[in-house]
N, C-alpha and C positions, 0 to 999 in steps of 0.2 A: 612555504609550502612543503619544502624538502624536510625541513626539520620537523614538522607534524608528521610527515609520511614515515620518517626514520624513527619516530617516537622520542625524539630529544626534548619536544616541548608538546603541551596539551593545547588542543584547539579550543578556543573559548566558544560558548554556546551561540553567540550572536554570529560568529563566523561560520558555524556548521549550517545556519540558516541561509546565509548569503551563498555558500557553496552549493547547497541544494537547489536553489534557484538559478545560479550560473550552470551548473551541470545537468539541470534537469532530471535530478534523480531524489529518491527519498533519503530522509536521515538514516532510516535503517539500512539503505544500501551503503552509505558513507561510513557507518558505524560498524555494520556487521557483515556487509557484503550481500544482503538481500534485496532483490529486485522489487521494485514498485509493483504491486499488483493492479492490474486495471479494474475497472469496475465490472465489466462483464465477467471476468474470471472470479471476483469477490462473490458476486450473485450466485454464480454457477456453483461455487464451493458451498455456498449456504444452502441452496435448493437441494444440492447432493446429500446433505447430512439429515434432510427432513424425512419424517416418516411419511408414508403414502397419503394420510389424511391430511397432515399439515401442507404436503407438497400440493395436493389439489386445492386447498384453501388460497396457498399463495398464488397458484397459477390463475385463480378466478379473480384475485385481487389485482393481479399484473393486467389481465385482459381488461378488466374493467377501467383500468387507469389509461390504457391506451387507445380506448374506444371512442 
């Protein structure tokens, strides 16, 4: 692990998957330092970018899905 952290050896792809599972982080976080976005944040970000008409459509779809 130390040799990977210090850049002396490269981490194999299959080890990255194991590390993400063990540490409960995303591959983005391991490779680039980005935190995993939770589902609520992801949906909020998508909704924030919609124009008013599409936002209302999405709102109606979500209401219908949870009724």
